[in-house]
C-alpha positions in Angstrom: 0.1 0.3 -0.2 2.9 2.5 0.7 5.1 1.6 -2.5 1.7 2.1 -4.7 0.8 6.1 -3.2 4.7 6.6 -3.4 4.3 5.5 -7.3 1.3 7.2 -7.8 3.1 10.2 -6.5 6.0 9.7 -8.3 3.6 9.6 -11.4 1.5 12.6 -11.0 5.1 14.4 -10.7 6.4 13.3 -13.7 3.4 13.9 -15.7 3.4 17.6 -14.2 6.8 18.0 -15.3 5.7 16.9 -18.9 3.2 19.0 -18.8 4.6 22.1 -17.8 8.0 21.8 -18.6 7.3 22.9 -22.8 4.6 25.9 -21.3 8.1 26.9 -19.3 10.5 26.9 -21.3 8.5 27.6 -25.0 10.6 29.4 -27.0 8.8 31.9 -29.5 5.3 32.2 -31.1 5.1 32.0 -34.9 2.6 34.2 -36.5 2.1 33.4 -39.9 0.5 35.3 -42.4 -0.3 35.2 -46.4 -0.2 37.7 -48.8 -3.4 39.2 -48.7 -5.7 36.8 -46.4 -7.5 37.9 -43.5 -6.5 34.9 -41.6 -3.1 34.9 -39.6 -2.5 31.8 -37.7 -0.8 32.3 -34.1 0.7 29.2 -32.8 -1.8 26.7 -33.4 -4.4 29.2 -33.2 -5.9 31.0 -36.5 -7.3 34.4 -36.0 -9.3 36.4 -38.5 -8.4 40.1 -39.0 -10.2 42.7 -41.3 -7.6 43.0 -43.6 -4.8 40.8 -44.4 -1.1 41.5 -45.4 -0.5 43.6 -48.6 2.7 43.3 -51.3 2.9 47.3 -52.5 6.0 47.7 -54.7 7.9 44.8 -53.5 7.3 45.9 -49.7 4.8 43.8 -47.2 2.5 46.2 -45.1 0.7 44.2 -42.1 -2.7 45.3 -40.2 -1.0 47.8 -37.5 -3.6 47.3 -35.0 -4.2 43.9 -35.1 0.3 43.3 -34.3 0.1 46.1 -31.9 -3.1 44.5 -29.5 -1.8 41.0 -29.6 1.2 42.5 -28.3 -0.4 44.1 -25.3 -0.6 47.9 -26.8 -3.6 49.9 -26.8 -4.1 51.5 -30.2 -6.5 54.8 -30.7 -7.8 55.5 -34.3 -8.0 59.5 -33.8 -10.6 60.0 -36.5 -11.0 63.7 -36.8 -6.8 64.2 -37.3 -6.5 60.8 -39.3 -3.7 59.3 -36.4 -3.3 56.3 -34.8 -2.0 56.1 -31.1 0.0 52.9 -30.4 0.6 52.8 -26.5 1.8 50.0 -23.8 4.6 48.7 -22.8 7.1 51.3 -23.0 5.5 52.3 -26.4 4.5 55.9 -27.3 4.1 56.3 -31.1 2.0 58.7 -32.9 1.4 58.4 -36.9 -0.3 61.0 -38.6 -1.9 59.3 -42.3 -0.5 61.2 -45.3 2.6 62.6 -43.6 6.3 61.1 -44.3 7.2 61.6 -39.8 5.8 60.3 -36.8 6.9 60.2 -33.1 8.4 57.7 -31.4 8.8 58.3 -27.6 8.9 62.2 -28.5 11.3 61.7 -31.5 10.0 62.6 -34.8 10.5 59.9 -36.9 10.7 59.3 -40.9 9.0 56.4 -42.4 10.6 54.7 -44.9 7.3 53.7 -46.9 4.7 55.7 -45.6 1.4 53.5 -43.9 -1.3 52.9 -46.2 -5.2 52.4 -45.7 -7.4 49.3 -46.7 -11.2 49.2 -45.5 -10.6 51.7 -43.0 -7.6 50.0 -41.6 -4.0 51.6 -41.1 -1.0 49.1 -42.5 2.5 49.9 -41.9 5.6 48.7 -43.5 7.4 45.4 -42.5 10.5 47.4 -42.0 8.3 50.0 -39.8 7.5 47.3 -37.7 10.8 45.9 -37.6 12.0 49.1 -36.3 8.9 50.0 -33.7 7.5 46.4 -32.1 10.6 44.4 -32.7 9.1 42.2 -35.4 11.2 40.5 -38.2 9.0 39.3 -41.4 10.6 36.2 -43.0 9.5 34.6 -46.7 9.5 31.0 -45.9 8.3 28.2 -48.1 4.5 27.9 -47.8 3.5 25.4 -45.0 0.4 23.6 -45.1 -2.6 26.5 -45.9 -0.4 28.4 -47.9 1.2 31.3 -45.0 4.3 32.1 -46.4 5.6 35.1 -43.8 6.6 34.1 -40.7 7.2 36.6 -37.6 8.2 35.2 -34.1 7.9 37.2 -30.6 10.1 35.8 -28.2 7.6 34.8 -25.0 9.0 36.2 -22.7 8.4 39.7 -23.8 
């Protein structure tokens, strides 16, 4: 009887560690996109967006609101001045639609590619996302379902 209780406890500890180790030591969260497709795959889950990535003159543009909110930022659209505010987690970005300059943490910066608006959503270039949200985009061999654009977020961040 005593050995069976010890064996049972050992099994519970082993099963718990098998379940928790991948969670505790998880690597990067993979975000997969398809060009002009409104579904985005994050890990094993698929989310819908209002607008998908757009390829314009060899540059990809991604929906700012979806990415920023997924990363835990607050996003505000000020319709009267056609501007976007991204705040939270040490970010304070203000973008005015149609302007070459934007503000990031009080510093004026210049876009390498101007944002676009599609279906009432602001899309920003992958160079902007790389610089301001620290998300690199890679083109990969299409996975099952045709997803061929990859972003990775370090789970610790």
